[in-house]
C-alpha positions, 0 to 999 in steps of 0.5 A, spaced: 169 085 672 163 082 669 168 075 666 166 071 672 159 074 676 162 070 682 168 072 683 166 079 682 160 078 686 164 076 692 170 082 691 165 087 690 161 085 696 168 084 701 170 091 698 164 094 701 164 089 707 170 092 709 168 100 710 164 096 716 166 091 716 162 089 724 157 091 720 152 085 719 149 086 712 142 081 710 142 077 703 136 081 701 140 087 702 146 084 698 142 081 692 139 089 692 145 093 691 148 088 686 142 086 683 142 078 683 137 074 686 138 073 695 139 066 693 144 067 689 148 071 694 148 066 700 150 060 695 156 065 694 157 067 700 157 061 703 163 059 700 167 065 702 164 063 709 166 055 708 173 058 706 173 063 714 173 069 710 165 070 713 160 069 718 154 067 717 149 069 723 142 067 724 135 068 725 131 076 724 137 080 727 142 075 722 146 075 715 154 075 714 159 080 716 167 079 716 171 073 718 178 077 719 180 084 717 179 086 710 187 087 712 187 080 713 183 078 706 187 077 700 184 077 692 187 070 692 183 068 698 176 069 695 178 067 688 181 060 692 175 060 696 170 060 690 174 055 687 176 058 681 180 055 676 183 057 669 185 050 668 179 045 668 180 039 671 184 034 667 180 027 666 185 022 664 180 017 662 178 022 656 186 022 653 186 024 647 187 017 642 191 022 637 198 022 640 200 030 637 193 032 641 196 028 646 202 033 647 199 038 645 193 037 650 199 036 656 204 042 654 197 047 654 195 045 660 203 045 663 202 052 661 196 055 665 198 051 671 203 056 671 198 062 669 194 059 674 201 059 680 202 066 677 196 068 678 194 066 685 201 070 687 198 076 684 192 076 687 195 075 694 199 081 693 192 084 694 187 085 701 179 088 700 182 093 705 187 096 699 182 095 694 177 099 698 183 104 700 183 105 692 175 106 691 177 111 697 183 115 693 178 115 687 172 117 690 168 112 687 162 110 693 159 105 688 
């Protein structure tokens, strides 16, 4: 699932947090585990905090923890919080001068927007808790 590193990092981190939802984790701890930089972790998790999925606590004993039960956080919540999109926002000022290109662009955008809605609906059907349960069933401890 390395296609999108922000989404991968967020889902991976939340799945680990689902094991011990009340435990506070530092950005450095998360970054070390994920093999990335604490600044990247703070940037990604900050978006999840802004969406009400995480709580950040400042200070020496501070860090990150889930704001809601893992059963209440869907994969769609994470996708939307990160402002992920399959379709880039269309810029009406850059309308193609070619009528064929314009029609093609509208058709492709409509299809991709439909796929986006379907993707979000599918992601909404799975919670972070369910991801964790799947991991437990597979006996995967990464």
